[in-house]
N, C-alpha and C positions, 0 to 999 in steps of 0.2 A: 619611627621617625620622631614622634613627640618625646619619647624617652631620651633619644640621642640629643635632642635640642635642650631638654631640661638639664641633662648632665654636661652640656657643652662639649660633646665628643665630636670634634670636627671631622675626624677620619670616618666615623660611622655615618655622619650626616652626608658627607660626600659620596660614600659608597652607596647609600640608599638612593640618593639623587641620581647617581649613574645607573642604577638598576631600573628605576622608574623611567628615566629618559630612554634607555635601551628598549624597554617594553613598549613605550609609546611609539618609538620609531618603527619597531618591528610590526606593531599592529597597523600603523599607517601604510607601510610598504606591503603588508599582507593584503590589505584592501585594494591597493593599486594593482598588485599582481593578479588578484581575482578578476579585476575589470579588464585587463589588457591581455591576459594569456589566452591562447587559442583554446577552443572547445575540445575537451578530451573525449576520446571515444569516436567522435565523428559519426558519419552516416553508414548504414549498411550498404556496401557496394557489391557484395557477393554473398550468396546463400547456398549452402550445400544441403540438399534434401534427400533423405534416404528413400529408396523405392525398391520394389521387388527386383528390378533388373540392375540394381546397384545405385550408388549415390548420383544425384543429378546436380550439376552446378548451374545456378542462375546468376548471371553477372550483369544483367540489364535492369534498369529501374522498373520497367514493366514486369519483368520476370519475378523480381523480388516482391513487388506489390501484389502480384497475382497469387504467389504462394502465401503471403501474409493474409490476404483476403480469404483464401481457402481454409486456412487454419482457424481464423476467427469465425467463419461461417460454421465450421464443425463444432466449435466451442458453444456458439449460441444455440445450435440445434440440440446439442446435448443438454443444455440448460432447459430448453422447452420440453424435453422428455422427462424431466425430473418429476417424481411423484406428486410434489406439491402443485405442479402445473397441470398434471393429468387429472387431478380431482377438481371438478368444476367449482365446488364450494370453497375448497381451500385456496384455489387460485383467485377466486373473487375476494376472499377475505384477507389474504396475505400477500398478493402479488404487488407489483409496483403501483397499481391503481387501487390497492386495498385501503381499508379504513383503519386508522389507529385504534379505534374502539375494540376491534377484534384482537389486535396485538396486546392491548392492555388486559383484555379478558384472559388471553393465553398466559401472560406473565403472572397474573393473579391466580391462575389455576381454575378459572370458572368457565373457560371456553368449552362449548358443547361440540365435540368432534362429530363429523359425519360417520354413518355406520360403515361405509366402504373405505375408510382410511387405511392406508397400508401400515402395518404394525411398526415398521422401522421409521416411518415418517413420524408417527405418534411418539416413538421413543426419542427421536431427535428433538422434537418439540419439548418433550419433558426435560431432556438434558439441557437445552437452552434455557428453559425456565429456571432450572436449579442453578445454573451458572449465573444467571442474572440476579438471583437472590443473594449471592455471596458478596 
């Protein structure tokens, strides 16, 4: 724009102004459209769940919520069976109630592992430490 003004090129100035005005109007209407358009996707109203006897359709709010609760419960139970939760000391040191002191020790490579640690858990902790160093 400044170069067009310096050279007194009216056609270029008008073209640049038109482009800037179009972009400003587009941005303004884009914000309006975001505010007033209906939510995309909506809510889950039906859920098809596979079972041994064939797929089962849940079409009520209670049915969908019950299936969701069962799935979440299974995921949380699986997490509680993880080796880091099964080892009492690891769970105390690294769980959601754990202390950052032990996390820093692990990342610095000076954490003293318990004797009964599962080998794959120890390997995962080593891999996390090596990724954090990068």
